[in-house]
C-alpha positions in Angstrom: -74.7 -23.7 -5.3 -71.2 -22.5 -4.6 -70.5 -22.7 -0.8 -70.3 -19.2 0.7 -67.1 -17.9 2.1 -66.6 -17.7 5.7 -63.2 -16.3 5.4 -62.4 -12.8 4.0 -61.0 -12.8 0.4 -60.6 -16.5 0.4 -63.7 -18.4 -0.9 -62.1 -21.7 -1.3 -59.1 -22.0 1.0 -58.0 -20.2 4.1 -54.5 -19.4 5.4 -53.1 -18.8 8.7 -49.6 -17.7 9.8 -47.3 -20.1 11.6 -45.8 -18.7 14.9 -42.1 -18.4 14.7 -39.7 -19.5 11.9 -39.4 -23.1 11.0 -36.2 -24.3 9.3 -35.0 -27.8 8.3 -31.6 -28.1 9.8 -30.5 -31.0 7.7 -28.6 -28.8 5.3 -26.0 -31.3 4.5 -28.4 -33.8 2.9 -30.1 -31.1 0.7 -28.7 -32.6 -2.3 -30.5 -35.9 -1.7 -33.9 -34.3 -0.6 -36.2 -33.6 -3.5 -38.4 -30.6 -2.9 -39.7 -27.3 -4.5 -40.1 -25.9 -1.0 -37.8 -23.6 0.9 -36.5 -24.9 4.2 -38.5 -22.3 6.1 -42.4 -22.5 6.3 -44.5 -19.4 6.7 -48.2 -20.4 6.6 -50.6 -23.2 7.0 -53.6 -23.7 4.7 -56.9 -25.5 4.9 -60.1 -25.7 2.9 -62.5 -22.9 3.7 -65.5 -25.2 4.7 -63.4 -28.2 6.1 -63.5 -30.3 2.8 -60.9 -32.8 2.3 -58.0 -32.1 -0.2 -54.7 -33.4 -1.4 -51.6 -31.3 -1.7 -48.6 -32.4 -3.7 -45.4 -31.7 -5.6 -45.1 -32.7 -9.4 -41.7 -33.7 -10.9 -41.0 -34.1 -14.5 -38.2 -36.5 -15.7 -35.8 -33.6 -16.1 -36.4 -32.5 -12.5 -35.2 -35.9 -11.2 -31.8 -35.2 -12.6 -30.6 -38.8 -12.9 -30.9 -41.5 -15.6 -30.9 -44.4 -13.3 -33.9 -46.6 -13.2 -33.1 -48.3 -9.7 -33.7 -45.4 -7.5 -36.2 -45.4 -4.5 -38.3 -42.9 -2.7 -37.5 -44.1 0.9 -38.3 -41.1 3.2 -40.7 -38.3 3.4 -40.6 -35.1 5.2 -43.5 -32.6 5.9 -44.6 -29.9 8.4 -48.1 -30.7 9.9 -50.1 -27.5 10.7 -52.6 -29.2 13.2 -52.9 -32.5 14.9 -56.6 -33.0 14.5 -56.4 -34.2 10.9 -56.1 -37.6 9.1 -52.9 -37.4 7.1 -52.2 -39.9 4.3 -49.0 -40.0 2.3 -49.6 -40.6 -1.4 -47.1 -41.3 -4.3 -48.0 -41.4 -8.0 -45.9 -42.2 -11.1 -46.5 -41.5 -14.8 -48.3 -38.2 -14.5 -48.7 -35.6 -17.1 -49.9 -32.0 -17.9 -51.8 -31.3 -21.1 -54.3 -29.1 -22.5 -56.9 -31.4 -20.7 -55.4 -30.7 -17.4 -53.3 -32.3 -14.8 -53.1 -36.0 -14.2 -50.9 -37.5 -11.5 -50.7 -40.9 -13.1 -50.9 -44.2 -11.2 -51.3 -44.1 -7.5 -48.5 -46.6 -6.3 -48.4 -45.9 -2.7 -50.6 -44.8 0.3 -49.5 -44.7 3.9 -51.4 -43.4 6.9 -49.3 -41.0 9.0 -49.9 -41.0 12.7 -50.4 -37.6 14.2 -49.4 -38.8 17.6 -46.0 -39.1 16.3 -45.7 -35.6 15.0 -44.2 -32.4 16.2 -46.6 -29.9 15.0 -45.3 -26.9 13.2 -41.8 -28.6 12.7 -40.3 -30.9 10.0 -41.2 -34.5 10.6 -39.5 -37.3 8.8 -41.1 -40.8 8.1 -40.0 -43.9 6.4 -41.8 -44.8 3.1 -42.7 -48.4 3.7 -42.3 -50.2 1.4 -39.9 -47.9 -0.5 -41.2 -46.9 -4.0 -39.0 -47.6 -7.0 -39.1 -44.6 -9.3 -38.8 -44.4 -13.0 -36.7 -41.2 -14.1 -38.4 -41.5 -17.5 -41.8 -40.7 -16.0 -43.2 -38.0 -13.7 -43.1 -38.4 -10.0 -45.8 -36.9 -7.8 -45.9 -37.1 -4.0 -48.1 -35.3 -1.3 -50.5 -35.7 1.4 -54.3 -36.2 1.7 -56.0 -34.2 4.4 -59.3 -35.2 6.0 -60.4 -32.6 8.5 -63.4 -30.8 10.0 -61.7 -27.5 10.3 -58.2 -26.0 10.7 -55.1 -25.5 8.6 -53.1 -28.7 8.1 -51.0 -28.1 5.0 -48.0 -25.9 5.5 -46.2 -23.9 2.9 -43.3 -21.5 2.3 -43.5 -17.9 1.4 -42.9 -18.4 -2.5 -42.4 -17.6 -5.1 -44.2 -20.7 -6.3 -42.8 -23.2 -8.9 -45.6 -23.0 -11.4 -47.5 -26.3 -12.2 -45.1 -28.1 -9.7 -44.8 -26.8 -6.3 -48.5 -26.0 -5.4 -50.5 -28.8 -6.8 -53.9 -29.5 -5.1 -56.6 -31.9 -5.7 -60.0 -30.3 -4.6 -63.7 -30.8 -5.7 -62.7 -33.7 -7.9 -59.9 -32.3 -9.9 -56.2 -31.5 -9.9 -54.9 -27.8 -10.3 -52.7 -25.2 -8.7 -53.7 -23.6 -5.5 -52.8 -20.3 -7.1 -55.9 -20.8 -9.4 -58.1 -20.9 -6.5 -56.5 -18.2 -4.4 -54.5 -15.8 -6.5 -52.6 -14.3 -3.3 -51.3 -17.8 -2.4 -47.9 -17.6 -4.1 -46.4 -20.7 -2.4 -44.8 -24.0 -2.5 -46.0 -27.0 -0.1 -43.6 -27.8 2.6 -42.9 -31.4 1.6 -39.8 -33.3 0.6 -39.0 -36.8 -0.7 -35.7 -38.6 -0.1 -34.2 -40.6 -3.0 -31.8 -43.4 -2.6 -30.2 -45.7 -5.1 -31.1 -48.9 -3.3 -33.9 -50.3 -1.3 -33.2 -50.0 2.5 -33.7 -52.6 5.1 -36.6 -52.0 7.4 -35.8 -53.9 10.7 -38.5 -52.6 13.0 -41.6 -54.9 13.5 -44.3 -55.4 11.1 -47.9 -54.4 12.2 -49.7 -56.3 14.9 -52.3 -58.8 13.5 -55.8 -59.8 14.4 -56.7 -57.2 16.9 -60.2 -57.7 18.3 -62.0 -55.9 21.3 -64.7 -57.6 23.3 -66.7 -55.3 25.6 -68.1 -56.5 29.1 -70.9 -54.2 29.6 -71.6 -55.4 33.2 -68.2 -54.3 34.7 -67.5 -51.7 31.9 -64.2 -53.4 30.9 -62.9 -54.2 27.4 -60.8 -57.2 26.6 -58.2 -56.8 23.8 -56.8 -59.8 21.9 -54.1 -59.8 19.1 -51.2 -61.7 17.6 -47.6 -60.2 17.9 -45.9 -59.9 14.5 -43.4 -62.6 13.5 -41.6 -60.6 10.8 -39.9 -57.2 10.4 -41.4 -54.4 8.1 -39.2 -55.8 5.1 -40.3 -59.3 5.8 -37.4 -60.7 7.5 -37.6 -62.8 10.8 -38.4 -60.7 13.8 -35.9 -62.0 16.5 -37.4 -60.2 19.6 -39.8 -57.6 20.9 -39.0 -55.0 23.4 -42.7 -53.9 24.1 -46.3 -53.7 22.9 -47.5 -50.1 23.4 -51.2 -49.6 24.0 -53.0 -46.3 23.5 -56.6 -45.4 24.3 -58.2 -42.3 23.0 -54.9 -40.8 22.4 -53.2 -41.5 25.7 -50.7 -44.3 26.4 -52.2 -46.8 28.8 -49.4 -49.4 29.1 -46.2 -50.8 27.7 -46.3 -54.5 27.8 -42.8 -56.2 28.2 -41.9 -59.9 28.2 -43.7 -60.9 25.0 -42.5 -62.8 22.0 -42.8 -62.7 18.2 -45.9 -64.5 17.0 -47.4 -64.8 20.5 -51.2 -64.6 20.9 -51.9 -62.0 23.6 -54.9 -61.2 25.8 -55.1 -58.0 27.9 -58.1 -56.5 29.8 -58.5 -52.7 30.1 -60.2 -52.4 33.5 -59.6 -48.7 34.0 -62.7 -47.6 32.2 -65.2 -45.7 34.4 -68.0 -44.7 32.3 -70.0 -46.0 29.3 -68.7 -44.7 25.9 -66.9 -45.1 22.6 -63.1 -46.0 23.0 -60.4 -45.8 20.4 -57.4 -48.1 20.8 -54.1 -48.0 18.9 -51.3 -50.5 19.4 -47.6 -50.5 18.3 -44.9 -53.2 18.5 -41.5 -51.9 19.3 -37.9 -53.4 19.1 -34.4 -51.7 19.1 -34.9 -50.4 15.5 -38.1 -48.5 16.2 -41.9 -49.2 16.4 -44.3 -50.7 14.0 -47.1 -48.8 12.1 -50.1 -48.7 14.4 -53.1 -51.1 14.3 -56.4 -49.5 15.5 -59.7 -50.6 16.5 -62.9 -49.0 18.3 -65.4 -50.5 20.7 -68.4 -49.4 22.7 -69.0 -50.4 26.2 -71.7 -49.8 29.0 -75.3 -48.9 28.7 -77.0 -46.7 26.1 -80.1 -44.8 25.3 -81.6 -43.3 22.1 -82.4 -39.8 21.3 -84.5 -38.7 18.3 -83.4 -35.9 15.9 -86.0 -34.3 13.7 -84.3 -32.2 11.1 -85.4 -29.9 8.2 -83.7 -28.0 5.3 -85.4 -25.0 3.8 -83.7 -25.2 0.5 -84.2 -29.0 0.1 -80.7 -29.9 -0.9 -79.5 -31.4 2.3 -77.5 -29.9 4.9 -74.4 -29.4 2.8 -71.8 -30.3 5.4 -73.7 -29.2 8.4 -74.2 -31.8 11.2 -75.2 -32.1 14.9 -72.4 -33.9 16.8 -72.7 -35.6 20.3 -69.4 -35.6 22.1 -68.0 -37.0 25.4 -66.5 -34.2 27.8 -63.1 -35.3 26.5 -64.1 -34.5 22.8 -64.8 -37.9 21.4 -67.5 -38.0 18.9 -70.1 -40.8 19.8 -72.9 -39.8 17.5 -74.1 -37.5 14.8 -77.0 -36.5 12.6 -77.4 -34.8 9.3 -79.7 -34.6 6.3 -78.2 -36.3 3.2 -78.0 -34.6 -0.2 -81.2 -33.6 -2.2 -83.4 -34.1 0.9 -85.4 -31.5 2.8 -86.2 -33.5 6.0 -85.0 -36.5 8.1 -85.6 -38.1 11.4 -83.0 -40.2 12.9 -82.5 -42.2 16.2 -79.0 -41.8 17.6 -77.8 -44.3 20.3 -75.7 -42.6 23.0 -73.9 -43.7 26.0 -75.4 -42.9 29.5 -72.8 -40.2 30.4 -72.6 -36.5 30.3 -72.4 -35.3 26.8 -71.9 -32.1 24.7 -74.2 -31.4 21.8 -72.4 -29.2 19.2 -72.9 -27.9 15.7 -70.5 -28.7 12.9 -70.9 -25.8 10.4 -70.8 -26.4 6.7 -72.3 -24.3 3.9 -75.6 -22.4 4.3 -76.2 -23.1 8.0 -79.3 -20.8 8.2 -81.2 -23.3 5.9 -81.1 -25.9 8.8 -83.5 -26.6 11.5 -83.8 -29.3 14.1 -85.4 -30.6 17.3 -84.0 -33.2 19.7 -86.2 -35.5 21.8 -85.0 -37.7 24.8 -86.2 -41.3 25.2 -89.3 -40.0 26.9 -90.3 -37.8 23.9 -89.4 -34.6 25.7 -87.7 -31.8 23.9 -84.1 -31.3 25.1 
């Protein structure tokens, strides 16, 4: 079955206008930035039913414009459309376009991009670490994988598109042009790659190592242990650390000073006031910048089970629909769905003893779905 459209005229992707005009002010470095996109972005695009997808640019050897073989992709720019998305930078070398279709070649680099570091709706620049050596005799592709539940994360210009290069998209298991899915999407993705003739030094700290989180359910605290990095991102010796920055559920908790490279550190988060699931993210910072984040998640406190009885009329599973249990701050602490090619399922979901919201995440064919939720006493809730 083809998922039905929840958006007028666009059965596969949706598009939303960006407020205001966005322009990349770095006009002096334009000769060094590789891109099919205009400096101004017009719209943001997302998959119609919230599916993950990859959007990318494709460059043939003639597009690279240089016969050198010792050049590097060292920086990347993009305009994120929303914050609630997992963005991953991806780079391929050796792609092709034949009668059989598009092939990006060998995936040579992936890098998670931290939404907390972004300015939404504006150009954001990130270092590509490690830098990617490119071969000007082969195709170069770069782009972003988007994992979302809803929304429009991938921004684009107003066109006209550069065919088979500026609007590449990976969707439903194959590469193509977004123009082939939505004929009125005459666009180029708002992404850029920076090319240098030598590999740069990366003197900001390497990632924090060996993060573990131990819950104490009696007093509802969490103990974090980790090892500070002893090297920079390019592998040289790290001489000093300015601070370790700790985030919980997207908010900065503390910035720990007076800590040394290679030191084993223990810190207790005693500002937790209710049972639940807590997401932590730690950075190490010095004068040159901060490391990539290290993440971990832990539950703490007391829990109870609810039972969710689910049915599907068509018998092909819930096709992207799901029940989600969230804290009042929006953190998902449990979910239930029916897997593919099943008509019914019963699951027990362990939830923290706090006030929760129960919400519906809509996928395709929601009218096929039915469910009942029972509390630990067997009562319908």
